[in-house]
N, C-alpha and C positions, 0 to 999 in steps of 0.2 A: 504493500500500500504506500502510495506516494504521500509524504508528509509535508514537503516544501511546496511552494506555489508552482503549479504547472505552467510551462511555456506554451502558449497557444497561438498559432499562426492562422489568421483568417485571410483568405485570398478573395479580393473583390476586383472591380474594374471601374473606370470612370465613365463607362457607357451607361448613361441614365443615372438616376439617383437611387433606384430600388435596391441594387446590390449593396451599396454603401449603407443604406438605411437598415438592412438586415444585419450587416456586420456590426453597426453601432448598437442595435438592439441586443445582439448576442453579447457584445462587450459589456453592456450595462448589466445584463442578467448574470453573466459569468462572475463579474466583480461583486454582485450582490450575494451570490452563492459562495464564492471563494475570493474574498478581498485580497488574498495574497497572490492570486493568479497574475501572470504577466501576459497580457493580450496585445498582440501586434497585428494591425490591419495593414495589408500591403496591396497597393494597386498593381495588378499583374502587368499592366502595360508599361510600367516603369522598368520592367525586366525583359520584356520581349524585344527581339531584334526586328529590324526592318525586313519585310514589309508588314509583319503582324502589328507592329507598334502604330501603324497608320490608322488601324481600325478604331482605336480608342479616341483619336482626334476627329475622325470623320463621322462617328455615330450620331452625335447631336445635330450637326449641320444637315445630315441626310434626313433624319426623321422630322426635322423642323421645316425643311424646304422642299423635300421630294419624297412623299410617302409612297409614290409609285416605284421609285428606285429602291426604297426599303422593301417593298413587296417582292421585287425581283431578287434582292439579296436573300430574303427569307425563302422564296421558292427554290433557290439553288441549293439550300441546305436542310430543308425541313423534313425530308424522309430519312429513315435509318441508312439507306444505301448512299444517298448523297452526303449525309453527315460523315459516314465512314471514309469517304474520299477526302473530305475536308480534314478529318483527324489525321489521316496519313500524311497530309501536307504539314499540319501544325506540329506534330510530335517531333520530327527531326529538327525543325527550326527552333522550337522552344526548349527542348530537352536540356541543352548545355547551360543556358542561363537559369533554368529552374533548379538544376543541380547546385549552382552557385547560391541561389536563394536559400535552399535547404541547408547548405553548409554554413551560410552566414547567420541564419536564425536559430538553428539547432532546436527545433520545436519538439515538444512532447506529443503534439497532435496537430494535424493540419486540417483546416476546415475550408472547403471550397464553396464560396457563395457566388461563384461565377462559372459558367459552363465550359468556356472555350478551351481551357487548359487542364481539365480534370484528367484526361487520359495521359497527357504529357507529364503531369505531376506524378502519376502512378509509375510511369516509366523512369522518371528521375529518382523516385524512391528506390526502385529496383536497381538502378545503376549504382547507387551509393550503398546498397546492401542494408537499407534501413527497414526496420519493422514497425515504425511508428504508425499509429492509426491515422487513417485519412477518411474524413467524414464529408459527404456532399450535402449541402443544405440547399435544396431546390427552391428558387424564387419565382418560377413560373407557377401560376395558380392552378391551372387545369391541364392544359396540354404541355407536356415537357418537351423542349427541344432535344433531339437525340444526343447532342453533344454533352448533355448533363449525365447521361446514363452509362457509367462504367462499372460493370458488376464486380470488378476487382477491388473497389474501395471497401473499407471496413464496414460502413453502413451509409445509407442514404435517407435523409430526413425529407419528407414530402409534405405539402400543405393540404392535399385533398385526396379523397378516395379515388377519384379519377386519375390523379397523378400516380397514386400507388399502383393501380392496375397496370399502368404503362410501364412502370419500373419492373414489375413482375413479368410482364410480357417480354421485356428485353433481357431476361435471364437472371435477375437478382434472386437470391435465396430469400424466402419470406422473412427469415429472421433478420435480414440486413436492411429491410425497408421499414422505416418508422414513420407512421402518420402522426405528425405533431402540430400541424398548422404552420402558417407563415410567421416567423418571428417579427414581432412589432414592439416598439419601445413601450416600456411599462407605463409611462405617463399617459398614453392614449386612453387607457382604461380608467385611470384614476382622475382624469380631468373632468369626467362627467360630474355634474352637480356644482361645478365651479363657474357657471356661465356668467353670472353677474360680476363676480370678482375679476374674471379674465377680461370681460368687456370694459370694466372700469380701468384696469391696468393698461389696456390698449387705447383708451380714450374714446370708446365707442358709445353710442346711445344705448342705454341699458335696456330699453323696451322695444326697439325696432327689430323686426325680423332680420337676421344676419345670415347672409349667404357667402360661402367661401368658394372661390373659383380657382382651380389649379390646373396646370398643364404639365405636371411632372417637373423634374429638375431642368428639363430643356425648354420649358415654356412652350409646349407643343399644342397645336390646335387653334381653333378660331376664338381665342380668348377675347380679343378686342371686339369682334362682332357680337359675341354673346353678351359681353358686359354692356355694350352700347344698347342692345335691345332691352335689357333689364333696366338700364338707367332711364330710357325714354318711356318706359311703361308707367302705369299709374299705381304700381304696387308699392306699399309702404315698407321699404327695406333699406338696408345698408349693405354694401358689397365689399368684400375683401378679395383682392386679386393677387395671386402669387405668380410672378412671371419667371421664377427660377433663374437660370443662367442666360435667359433671352434678354440681353440688355437693350437691344434695339426696340423690342416690344415695350419694355418698361419705359423707355424714353418717349415713345410715341403715345403711350397712354398717359404719361405724366404731362405731356404738352397739350392733350385734348381737354375740352371743356366738358364737365359732367354736371348733371342736374342734381343727382342724389349724393348722399355720402358714399364716397368710394375711397378705399385705402389700398395703396399699391405696395407690394413687397417684392424684392428680388428673391435670391435664394435664401430660404429660411431654415435654420437649424431646429428651432423649437416649434415645429408645426402643430404639435398637440395644443399649444396655447390658442392658436387660431381655430382649430377644430372644436376645442372646448367652449369657445366664445360663440360658435355658430349654430344655426338651426338646420342647415341644409348644405350638403357638399356637392359642388358642380365640378366635374373632373373628366379628364381622359381616363381610359380604362386600364391604367397601370395597376398591377396586382398589389403592390405595396400600399399605394394610396387607398385603394378599395378596402384593404384589410385594416389599415389605420382608421379609416372612417367608420367601419363596422365596430371596431373596438371602442371608438369614441361615441358610439350610439347615434351616428348621423345617417339619415336617409340620403340616398345618392342619386344624382342625375348625371348620366354619362353623355358627354357631347362630342367625344372623339375617341377613336381606338386605332392603334397602330395595326396595319395589315398583318395577318398571321398570328402574332403572339398575343394580341389583346382583344381580338374580336369576340372570342367566347367569354371573356371576362364580363363584357357588357351584358350578354345573355344571362350569365350567372346572377348578376345584380337584379335583372328584371324577373327572372324565373323564380327567384326566392322571395320576391315581394318586398325587397328593401330599396327599390328605386326604379328609375325609368331610363330609357335611352332616347335621345332626341337627335334630330338631323338638321335642325335649322334654328335660328334665333327666335323665330315666331313660335315654334313648337316649345322651346324652352320657356318663353314667357307664359304660354298657355298652361303648361304643366305647373309652373311656379304659382300661377294664380289659383289653380285648382287646389294645390297643397296648402297655400298660405291664407287663402280667402274662403273659397267655397266649400272645401272638404277638409277642414283642419283635422277631423278625426282620422282621416286616412294617413296624414303625416304621423300621428301618434302611433297608429298601427304599424307603420313601417319602422318607426323608431324601436318599437317593441321587438320586431322581428330581427333587428340587427343583433340583439343579444343572443339569438339562436345560432347565428353564424359566427359571431365573434369568438376568437381564441385568445383571450387575454393571458393564458398561461403558456403560450407557444414558445416564447423566448426563453422562459425559465426551464421548460421541459427540454428544449433543445440544448440549453446550456448544461443541464444535468447529464444529458447523453454524452456531451463532449467531455465533461469532467470524468465520467465513468470510463469512457474509452481511453482516456489518458492515464487511467489507473489511480486517479485521485478520488478519495472517498471522504476526506475531512471537510465536507461542505454542508451548508445549511439547507438540507433537503426539504425542510418544513416550510420554506418561504412560499407563499401563495398570493395570487392576485384575486381580489374579489371586487365586485361592483358595489 
């Protein structure tokens, strides 16, 4: 049994904000269970050679400016056969630098929260003769991209039953697939009931309906058009808009004239404060934002979805009765009017259903799995999150 703090290496990427958010949620949970743990989060693209390093730089510009191009990229890799060809290209390119990463960090356990180099990391382990555990934490909510699935890892934590079935279909032993939910920061659950306090802290009107609009870390989707439609409506609301890394959009919205109360934010670390202050979440269909919203008890309106990886997430929200999917600013205004004015009871019903889908314990359960696989048992297993 390991008595000193375990050295935990979490692999992420700068492609979008979801992988990083999962890593931060795990870091928070790990340190709550084992304060002596040493948790290192590494952006894999800082170690990958050209041309692999390009992808980390190109991802956000592609999804922001050309979703048709992203659809092409997805179509080229989405089947197991196509992914296998991609993996055969990646492994020899990435393997040498990943060996250096493992030598440099000397971890007790490796956690992959990004799919592209899972297979290459397994090969790098083998090259060095290491027997350290390697855990994959899948951040795709429903359909797993094939590059996630390497049956040679120690275990694979998945967020949904549908994802679990896919892992089993790809050859994982049932004991190695753990259905734990998508790790979300602990504050997203505990911020419920703090609405007035958070609104006061943010300088918001305490009594107005508050809508939070997000387009992921990249500020993707028709945020300006959707915000403009709500601003020109007769709905009694205030709007919080998070533009992420999309600085051009933030400048354009800051320079525009607005009739209602609107607050603009760039990239936000403490997103739970905005969710806790809000009544309704308007977002693209990113899995992490959806799960954060569910944990925060927010009904959700999806206004955009990346081709391939996010389309089914929108259907998940709708089919489980926790939100709607809209395709135009006019439809957004109509649904918002229905929920905030004519059918307020429906909003409360949706809010109640979020509790059925929320997994507030996911980060702690995944952290416990990581510590156990590292051979570390001296942790606070009794820590629980409750609404």
